[in-house]
C-alpha positions in Angstrom: 0.0 0.0 0.2 3.1 2.7 0.6 4.7 2.2 -3.0 1.3 2.6 -4.4 2.1 6.7 -3.4 5.3 6.0 -5.8 4.3 6.7 -8.8 6.5 4.7 -10.8 6.1 1.7 -8.7 2.2 1.7 -9.5 3.3 2.4 -12.9 5.4 -0.9 -12.7 2.5 -2.4 -11.1 5.9 -3.2 -8.5 4.1 -2.3 -5.3 6.3 -4.7 -3.1 8.3 -3.2 -0.2 11.8 -5.0 0.4 12.8 -6.8 3.2 16.2 -5.6 3.6 16.5 -7.7 7.1 17.6 -11.1 6.7 19.2 -9.9 2.9 22.2 -8.4 1.9 23.5 -4.2 3.6 22.3 -3.1 -0.1 18.6 -4.5 0.4 18.4 -1.7 3.2 19.0 1.3 0.6 16.6 -0.4 -1.6 14.2 -0.2 1.0 15.6 3.3 1.6 15.0 4.7 -2.1 11.6 2.6 -1.3 10.5 5.0 0.3 11.4 7.5 -0.4 10.1 7.9 -3.5 6.9 7.5 -2.1 7.0 10.1 1.2 6.4 12.9 -1.4 3.0 10.9 -2.5 2.4 10.1 0.9 2.7 14.1 2.0 0.3 15.5 -1.1 -2.1 12.8 0.5 -1.8 13.5 3.8 -2.1 17.6 2.7 -5.3 17.5 0.6 -6.7 15.2 3.5 -6.3 17.6 6.2 -7.3 20.5 3.2 -10.6 18.6 1.9 -10.9 18.1 6.2 -10.5 21.9 6.5 -12.9 23.0 4.2 -15.2 20.3 4.3 
């Protein structure tokens, strides 16, 4: 669900988050990149929801 806020992941249908816990160190970098890619979308969604609640 989190990665659905990443437009590239959404477009590519790749919405799974990597689980780096039992992998190699580069898997943590991949997860970090996935979080960064979705962060702007999450912030935008929250801002829109707050604006709608404020005006509604």
